[in-house]
C-alpha positions in Angstrom: 39.9 -151.0 -281.3 42.4 -153.6 -282.3 45.7 -154.2 -280.6 47.6 -152.5 -283.4 45.3 -149.4 -283.2 45.7 -148.8 -279.4 47.9 -146.0 -278.2 51.6 -146.9 -278.0 51.5 -146.6 -274.2 48.9 -149.4 -274.2 51.6 -151.8 -275.4 54.3 -150.7 -273.0 55.0 -154.1 -271.3 58.1 -153.9 -269.1 60.8 -156.2 -270.5 61.7 -159.0 -268.1 64.8 -161.2 -268.2 64.9 -164.9 -269.0 63.9 -165.8 -265.4 60.7 -163.8 -265.8 59.9 -165.4 -269.1 60.3 -168.8 -267.6 58.2 -168.0 -264.6 55.5 -166.5 -266.8 55.1 -169.4 -269.1 55.6 -172.3 -266.6 53.8 -170.9 -263.6 50.9 -173.0 -262.2 49.2 -169.7 -261.3 47.6 -167.6 -263.9 49.4 -164.4 -264.8 47.7 -161.6 -266.7 49.3 -158.3 -267.7 46.8 -155.5 -268.3 47.2 -152.1 -269.8 46.2 -148.8 -268.1 43.1 -148.8 -270.3 42.1 -152.3 -269.0 43.0 -154.4 -272.0 44.9 -157.7 -271.6 48.4 -157.4 -273.1 49.7 -160.8 -272.1 48.3 -163.9 -270.4 50.2 -167.1 -269.6 49.0 -170.6 -270.3 47.6 -171.1 -266.8 45.5 -167.9 -267.1 44.2 -169.2 -270.4 43.2 -172.5 -268.8 41.4 -170.8 -266.0 39.3 -168.6 -268.3 39.0 -170.9 -271.3 40.3 -168.2 -273.8 43.4 -168.2 -275.9 45.9 -165.3 -275.3 44.9 -163.8 -278.7 41.2 -163.8 -277.6 42.1 -162.2 -274.3 43.9 -159.4 -276.0 40.6 -158.3 -277.5 39.0 -158.0 -274.1 39.3 -155.9 -271.0 39.5 -157.3 -267.4 36.0 -156.1 -266.9 34.7 -158.1 -269.9 35.8 -161.3 -268.0 34.5 -160.2 -264.6 31.3 -161.7 -263.2 28.7 -158.9 -263.1 28.2 -159.0 -259.3 32.0 -158.7 -258.8 32.6 -155.6 -260.9 32.5 -153.3 -257.9 35.1 -155.2 -255.8 37.3 -155.4 -258.9 37.1 -151.7 -259.6 37.7 -150.7 -256.0 40.8 -152.9 -255.7 42.2 -151.7 -259.0 41.6 -148.1 -258.0 43.5 -148.5 -254.7 46.4 -149.9 -256.7 46.5 -147.2 -259.3 46.2 -144.4 -256.7 49.2 -145.8 -254.8 47.0 -146.5 -251.7 48.3 -150.1 -251.8 51.3 -151.7 -253.4 49.3 -155.0 -253.8 45.8 -156.2 -253.2 44.7 -159.8 -252.6 41.0 -160.5 -253.0 38.5 -163.1 -254.3 36.3 -162.6 -257.3 34.7 -164.5 -260.2 35.6 -164.6 -263.8 33.2 -165.6 -266.5 34.6 -168.6 -268.3 34.4 -168.8 -272.1 31.7 -171.4 -271.7 29.6 -169.0 -269.6 30.2 -170.5 -266.2 31.6 -168.5 -263.2 35.1 -169.4 -262.0 36.1 -168.4 -258.4 39.7 -167.1 -258.3 42.0 -165.5 -255.8 43.7 -162.4 -257.3 47.0 -160.9 -256.2 47.1 -157.5 -258.0 49.9 -155.0 -258.3 51.0 -152.1 -260.4 54.3 -151.8 -262.4 55.6 -148.2 -262.3 58.5 -146.5 -264.2 61.3 -144.7 -262.6 59.2 -141.6 -262.0 56.5 -143.6 -260.2 54.1 -143.4 -263.2 52.0 -146.5 -263.6 52.8 -148.5 -266.8 50.6 -151.5 -266.4 49.0 -153.8 -263.9 49.8 -157.5 -263.1 47.3 -160.0 -261.7 48.4 -163.4 -260.3 45.4 -165.6 -260.3 44.7 -169.0 -258.6 41.6 -171.1 -259.3 39.8 -171.6 -255.9 36.6 -173.1 -257.3 37.2 -176.4 -255.5 37.6 -174.7 -252.2 34.4 -172.7 -252.7 32.5 -175.9 -253.5 33.9 -177.5 -250.3 32.9 -174.4 -248.3 29.4 -174.4 -249.8 29.0 -178.1 -248.8 30.1 -177.4 -245.3 27.7 -174.4 -245.0 24.8 -176.6 -246.2 25.7 -179.3 -243.6 25.9 -176.6 -240.9 22.4 -175.2 -241.8 20.8 -178.7 -241.7 22.4 -179.3 -238.3 21.1 -176.0 -237.0 17.6 -176.6 -238.2 17.5 -180.0 -236.6 18.7 -178.6 -233.2 16.2 -175.8 -233.3 13.2 -178.0 -233.9 10.5 -177.6 -231.2 9.6 -180.2 -228.7 6.6 -182.5 -229.1 5.0 -182.2 -225.7 5.4 -180.7 -222.2 5.2 -182.7 -218.9 5.0 -182.0 -215.2 5.6 -184.4 -212.3 4.9 -184.0 -208.6 7.4 -184.6 -205.7 6.8 -188.3 -206.0 7.7 -188.2 -209.8 4.1 -188.9 -210.8 2.8 -187.2 -213.9 0.3 -184.4 -213.3 0.3 -182.6 -216.6 1.0 -183.9 -220.2 -0.2 -181.2 -222.7 0.6 -182.3 -226.3 1.2 -186.0 -225.7 -2.2 -187.1 -227.2 -1.3 -185.2 -230.4 1.6 -187.7 -230.9 -0.8 -190.6 -230.9 0.1 -191.7 -227.3 -2.6 -192.2 -224.7 -2.1 -189.5 -222.0 -4.9 -190.7 -219.7 -3.2 -194.0 -218.8 0.0 -192.1 -218.0 -1.4 -189.6 -215.5 -0.7 -190.3 -211.9 2.1 -192.8 -212.7 5.9 -192.5 -212.6 7.8 -192.9 -215.9 8.8 -196.5 -215.1 5.2 -197.4 -214.3 3.8 -196.3 -217.7 1.9 -199.1 -219.4 3.2 -200.8 -222.6 6.9 -200.0 -222.0 9.3 -201.9 -224.1 12.0 -203.7 -222.1 15.1 -201.6 -221.0 17.9 -202.9 -218.8 17.1 -202.4 -215.2 20.4 -200.6 -214.7 19.2 -197.9 -217.1 16.1 -197.3 -215.0 18.2 -197.4 -211.7 20.5 -194.6 -213.1 17.5 -192.5 -214.1 15.7 -192.9 -210.7 19.0 -192.1 -209.0 19.2 -188.7 -210.8 15.6 -187.9 -209.9 16.2 -188.8 -206.2 19.2 -186.5 -206.2 17.0 -183.8 -207.8 19.4 -183.4 -210.8 18.5 -182.1 -214.2 18.8 -184.6 -217.1 18.9 -184.5 -220.9 17.7 -186.9 -223.6 16.7 -189.9 -221.5 15.5 -192.3 -224.1 12.9 -195.1 -223.4 10.6 -197.2 -225.6 6.9 -197.6 -225.5 4.5 -199.5 -227.7 1.7 -197.5 -229.4 -1.9 -198.7 -230.0 -0.9 -200.5 -233.2 1.9 -202.4 -231.4 4.7 -200.4 -233.1 7.7 -199.4 -230.9 8.1 -195.7 -230.3 11.3 -194.1 -229.3 10.7 -191.3 -226.8 13.3 -188.8 -225.5 12.7 -186.6 -222.5 14.6 -183.8 -220.9 13.7 -182.4 -217.5 14.8 -180.2 -214.5 13.7 -180.1 -210.9 11.1 -177.6 -209.6 11.6 -175.8 -206.2 9.4 -173.4 -204.3 10.4 -170.1 -202.9 11.7 -171.8 -199.8 13.9 -174.2 -201.8 11.6 -177.1 -201.1 11.5 -179.7 -203.9 8.1 -179.7 -205.7 8.7 -182.1 -208.6 10.0 -182.0 -212.2 9.0 -180.5 -215.5 10.4 -180.8 -219.0 9.8 -181.6 -222.6 9.5 -184.8 -224.6 10.1 -185.7 -228.2 9.2 -188.6 -230.4 12.4 -189.6 -232.1 11.1 -192.8 -233.7 11.8 -191.5 -237.2 15.3 -190.6 -236.2 15.9 -194.0 -234.7 14.5 -195.8 -237.6 16.6 -193.8 -240.0 19.8 -194.5 -238.0 21.0 -197.0 -240.6 20.5 -194.5 -243.3 22.5 -192.0 -241.3 25.3 -194.5 -240.8 25.4 -195.0 -244.5 25.5 -191.3 -245.0 28.4 -191.0 -242.5 30.2 -193.7 -244.4 29.8 -191.7 -247.7 31.1 -188.6 -245.9 34.2 -190.5 -244.6 34.8 -191.8 -248.2 34.6 -188.2 -249.5 37.0 -187.1 -246.8 39.5 -189.8 -247.8 39.4 -189.2 -251.5 39.4 -185.4 -251.4 42.2 -184.0 -253.7 43.4 -181.6 -251.0 44.9 -182.6 -247.6 42.2 -182.5 -244.9 42.3 -183.1 -241.2 40.3 -182.7 -238.0 42.1 -181.3 -235.0 40.9 -181.3 -231.3 40.1 -177.7 -230.4 41.5 -178.1 -226.9 44.5 -180.4 -227.2 45.3 -179.6 -230.8 45.7 -183.4 -231.3 45.0 -184.7 -234.8 41.7 -186.7 -234.7 41.6 -187.7 -238.4 43.7 -187.1 -241.5 43.0 -188.1 -245.1 45.3 -189.9 -247.6 46.4 -186.7 -249.3 47.6 -185.3 -246.1 49.7 -188.4 -245.5 51.1 -188.2 -249.0 52.0 -184.5 -249.0 53.4 -184.2 -245.5 55.3 -187.5 -245.4 53.9 -188.7 -242.0 52.1 -192.0 -241.7 48.5 -191.9 -240.5 49.7 -193.4 -237.1 52.3 -190.7 -236.8 49.8 -187.9 -237.5 47.3 -189.2 -235.0 50.0 -189.2 -232.3 50.9 -185.6 -233.0 49.5 -182.1 -232.3 49.0 -179.3 -234.8 51.7 -177.2 -233.3 54.3 -179.8 -234.2 54.0 -179.1 -237.9 54.5 -175.4 -237.4 57.7 -173.4 -237.0 58.2 -172.5 -233.4 57.7 -168.8 -234.0 54.3 -169.4 -235.5 52.9 -171.5 -232.5 51.6 -168.5 -230.5 49.5 -167.3 -233.4 48.2 -170.8 -233.9 47.1 -171.0 -230.2 45.4 -167.6 -230.6 43.5 -168.8 -233.7 42.2 -171.9 -231.9 40.5 -169.6 -229.3 38.0 -168.7 -231.9 34.9 -170.9 -231.3 32.6 -169.2 -233.9 30.7 -171.2 -236.6 32.1 -169.0 -239.4 34.6 -170.2 -241.9 38.1 -168.9 -241.7 40.7 -168.7 -244.4 44.3 -168.2 -243.3 47.8 -168.6 -244.6 50.3 -170.6 -242.5 53.7 -172.1 -242.7 53.9 -175.9 -242.3 56.8 -178.4 -241.9 56.8 -181.7 -243.7 58.3 -184.7 -242.0 61.4 -184.1 -244.2 61.8 -180.6 -242.6 60.8 -178.9 -245.8 58.9 -175.6 -245.1 55.7 -175.0 -247.1 53.2 -172.2 -247.3 49.6 -173.3 -247.1 46.2 -171.7 -247.3 43.7 -173.3 -244.9 39.9 -173.0 -245.0 38.7 -174.2 -241.5 35.5 -174.7 -239.7 34.6 -175.5 -236.1 32.5 -178.6 -235.5 31.8 -181.4 -233.1 33.7 -184.6 -233.9 33.1 -187.8 -231.9 31.8 -185.7 -229.1 34.7 -183.3 -229.0 34.9 -179.7 -230.1 37.2 -179.8 -233.1 38.2 -177.9 -236.3 38.1 -179.3 -239.8 40.8 -177.9 -242.2 41.1 -178.1 -246.0 44.7 -177.4 -247.0 45.9 -175.9 -250.2 49.7 -175.8 -250.9 50.6 -172.3 -252.1 54.3 -172.6 -251.8 55.0 -172.1 -255.5 52.6 -169.1 -255.6 54.5 -167.5 -252.7 57.8 -168.2 -254.3 56.6 -166.8 -257.6 55.4 -163.6 -255.9 58.7 -163.2 -254.2 60.6 -163.8 -257.5 58.3 -161.3 -259.2 59.1 -158.7 -256.5 62.8 -159.4 -257.0 62.4 -159.0 -260.8 60.6 -155.7 -260.3 63.3 -154.4 -258.0 65.9 -155.4 -260.6 63.9 -153.6 -263.3 63.5 -150.5 -261.2 67.2 -150.5 -260.4 67.9 -150.9 -264.2 65.6 -148.0 -265.0 67.3 -145.8 -262.3 70.7 -146.8 -263.7 69.7 -145.8 -267.2 68.3 -142.5 -266.0 71.5 -141.7 -264.2 73.6 -142.6 -267.2 
């Protein structure tokens, strides 16, 4: 069916005024107007850029033709809720299939235009390309998974010491290429072939043992049979009998030689990460989860918000929020989960200008502190456009009512 052959109702696009025409053509967000039968009636330049089609090509397609197969259900459910009047608008994420065949992640704000009797005339979709944010989220998820797997790796051997801190059991040590027989009956600092460590380090370790305190990741060095230095990490806790009498220690050990030798590579990787952080096209920052102090900000955050890096790092996250939004911010920071959060906030620039932003955030450890990484997307223009669109719809409805009454 061509555009000319469709029912006349299919072409009933509500006439807007000059302001609507300007917003439609110049908006940075994609705007698509769809008939009740699902065909595209109009698409602005931004929508065409997002999908790769011209407006004429889109007018030969339905919104389902452009929808990624796995997202057909969520699209139909949201459209059904709008058409039934269950919701005035719906905001959701989905994928379009670009003209070149690749998926494009978008955020859709959908609504229905109705005539004076409340009958639907068409639907409107305001679309923003969020592919960049999705790629950032995928990278963060991959990093989290690698970290989780590293933490959950099993220990290499188990050890037991008596009340004089002498080893009495060492199952698994021999499998790591280390001679267990020469260790039995000795304290940790008496083990043969130890590489030098500052005496202060050993004093602190012995002090913990004498106080019967648990310890974590005590690292010492030992030469193996080939003369290579091995980095060994041990974690232990005291053992007490039923009467509370100290009986010794037990714990686990790990050979972290590979990790130590790859430290330089890790440092290089960290440098690449920091470079990516700095050149990211969106503002990014890391905020202390307890104090809300800024721990790191990238160049784009400095550019968009107007503060210098030094000013940012002397501030807290609540200082860039309107006062009435601070309570909700504090509540949000109570969340310590490892899931990604996407929220819309209001921020204040140094100039005092208020902006609407969409933030994808993730809890992580930064320089030994619990912190939150945020990727910020300025949606001020989108919010203003939605508000203007609502005003235009009100004017249109008022005009329809006026004509009906006349």
